C-alpha positions, 0 to 999 in steps of 0.5 A, a space after each residue: 858435231 851433230 850438224 856435220 855438213 861435210 859429205 864424203 864417203 857416206 854411210 851406205 858405201 861405208 857399211 860395205 867396207 865394214 862388212 869385210 870385217 864382220 864375224 861369221 854369222 851363226 844362230 844365237 840361242 838367245 835370239 831364238 829364245 827371244 823370238 819364241 817369247 816374242 820379246 822386243 828386239 834389243 835396241 843399241 844406241 850411240 850418242 852422239 853418233 857423229 862427233 870429233 875424235 876427242 869427244 866422248 860418246 855414250 853407248 847403251 843397250 835396252 830391251 835385253 832380258 834381265 841379268 843377261 850376259 852380253 858383249 859390246 863390241 867395236 870394229 873399225 877397218 883402217 885405210 890400210 884395210 886392217 881390222 881393229 876391235 875392242 869389246 867389253 863383257 857386261 851383265 844387263 840390269 833388272 830392267 834389261 839395260 846396259 850402259 857402257 858409261 855407267 856399268 862395269 865391264 867384267 872382261 874383254 879388252 878393258 875392264 871396269 867402268 870405262 865409257 870410252 874403252 871401246 875406242 882406246 882399247 882397240 887392237 888388231 883382230 886375231 890373225 892380223 900382222 904384227 906391229 900395226 899402227 892405226 893412223 888416220 890418213 884422210 882427215 876429210 873422211 870420218 873414222 867409221 866404227 861399227 858398234 854391236 851387241 852380242 849375246 854371251 861372253 865366251 864365244 860371243 863371235 859365234 852369235 849373230 849381233 843382236 843390234 849394230 850401229 855405225 858411228 862417225 868419228 871426225 878429225 875436222 869440225 864443220 867449216 874447217 878449211 884444208 889448204 895445201 901449202 907448198 913453197 920453196 921446197 916446204 910442204 905442209 897442210 894448213 887447217 883454218 877454223 870456221 869463222 871470220 878470223 884471224 886466229 891464233 896459230 900452231 905449227 905442228 911437227 911430227 917425229 922420226 917416221 917422217 911424212 905429213 900426218 894431218 890428224 892432230 893439226 885438223 883436230 887443233 883447228 877444230 878447237 880454234 887454232 889455224 894449224 899447219 901440219 908440216 911435212 917432216 923428215 924421216 930419221 933416215 932422211 938425215 943420213 948423208 943429207 945436208 938438210 937446212 934448219 931454215 926449213 922450220 924457220 920458213 914454215 913458222 914465218 909462213 904461218 905467222 904471215 898468213 892473213 888468217 893468223 894473228 902473227 904474235 900468237 903462234 905456238 909450236 907443237 912437236 912430237 919426238 924428233 919434231 920436239 927435238 927440232 923445236 926445242 933446239 930452234 927455240 933455244 938457238 935460232 934468232 928468227 924461230 920465236 914462237 909464243 909457246 911450245 909443247 914438247 910431246 915425248 921430246 928431248 934436248 939432244 943435238 950434235 956438236 956441229 949444229 946440223 941435222 946430219 950431225 944428229 943422225 951421226 951422233 945417234 948411230 955412234 951410240 947404237 952399241 947401247 941398243 937393246 932388244 926387248 919383247 919379240 926382238 923389238 928395239 929399245 933405244 932408251 939407253 942410247 938416249 941416256 948416253 946423250 944425257 951423260 955427254 953435255 956436248 950433245 944437249 941444248 941449253 934450253 935455259 935460253 928459251 924465253 917462252 912458256 914450255 909444256 913438256 909431256 912425257 911417259 915414264 915407261 917410254 922404252 924408245 927414248 928416256 923422255 922423262 929423264 930429259 924432262 927433268 934435265 930441261 926443268 933443271 936447266 930452266 930452273 938454273 937460268 931463273 926461268 922455272 916459271 916458264 916450264 910445266 912438266 907432266 910425266 905419266 907413269 906407265 905411259 909410253 912414247 906415242 902419246 896421241 890425241 885422246 881415245 886413240 889405241 895404245 901402240 906398245 910396239 909397231 913396225 918402224 923403218 930405221 937406217 935404210 933397212 928394207 925390212 922394218 924393225 919392231 920399235 918398242 914404244 912402251 906403256 901399258 894400255 889403261 894408264 897410257 889411255 888415261 895419259 892421252 886423255 889428260 895430256 890433251 886437256 892440258 895441251 888445249 888449256 896451255 894453248 888457250 892460256 898463251 895464245 888466246 888469253 889477253 893477259 
């Protein structure tokens, strides 16, 4: 990523945007004392300063006084104009240096030795709206993160930063092509890796929020997969509409027949509702035949009439099991358990004949995904296909298992059943173990895809 050639919204204008989020500047006692002593100014470095979002960086500070309390702070303004921050409290060593990768944080939004805590522990700045979620919309522009070092721990925002650096976090590697796809009512975005091709392919299906998120597909393309992000239905779209499952079959066929894709090396990745679709189709459809499947926070629920509309109706018939949690947030976990207790509303995944990776969090409050993972594993075992399934359950992780170093969203606003007012959905998870789950699961997903789409075995 050091030789990034994409030129969009360069740093000069971006600094102007980020300045909206800067904390009020006041004189720092440490800076005044340093000036009097004519000490060298602190030097803050971030390496690499430009990288993919799943790459680690190293943040270090030099030229501090020995044993000086400082705070290293990150700040990002989202495309929705919301400001997100993270910070750790450090003490400089005898040489006057701080290494975020090697030193302990004594508090802040994270503690301990956490090289990437400045990203995964990000949260909305004080006074922000409740229920925010940070998602990249324009993947052709970088996520700009302002890293600063302040003197002191308590009340560090009252000081002027000792030094600041703006770093770029990208979802697309140099040379990745973005192609919009629209055919017969199907809409998606295809990301093609750099090089001559052809490449293994991945169909990327998101969850019940609907829309066309592109950031995971762009990142997968940066790792060598021709990946199509498919516009998915919001949960509310299923209400009263006779949507055709051919939509997903058409998308997979379109991807397989693209000249830059190896037709017999195409997998599918699905999150939440998207994983429900891919599991049903892989088990039941005669034409939806991927080489492998990744289910993230998915389940094998379905409806007895085998329609998307039926899934919606069955779901809301069981809504008497909905509970309210912290801040009156919606907990759907018990709703999902009702499906497990009713075998007419689950798909027999024992009919799946391709390798399957199940990723779930044991603290998922939105849906009992770890329980469904155990059920699906048992079904495949009973069918003599246990060798096809790999199930990874992360304790204290929640529902929204994103690419690594993404912030943890325990509860966010979510639109349900045509309600003009968003509800707060409790997704679950705890920040540190959820962040660990995101990092580890991404490594396992990439390894799984490489094994089944690139391997010649």
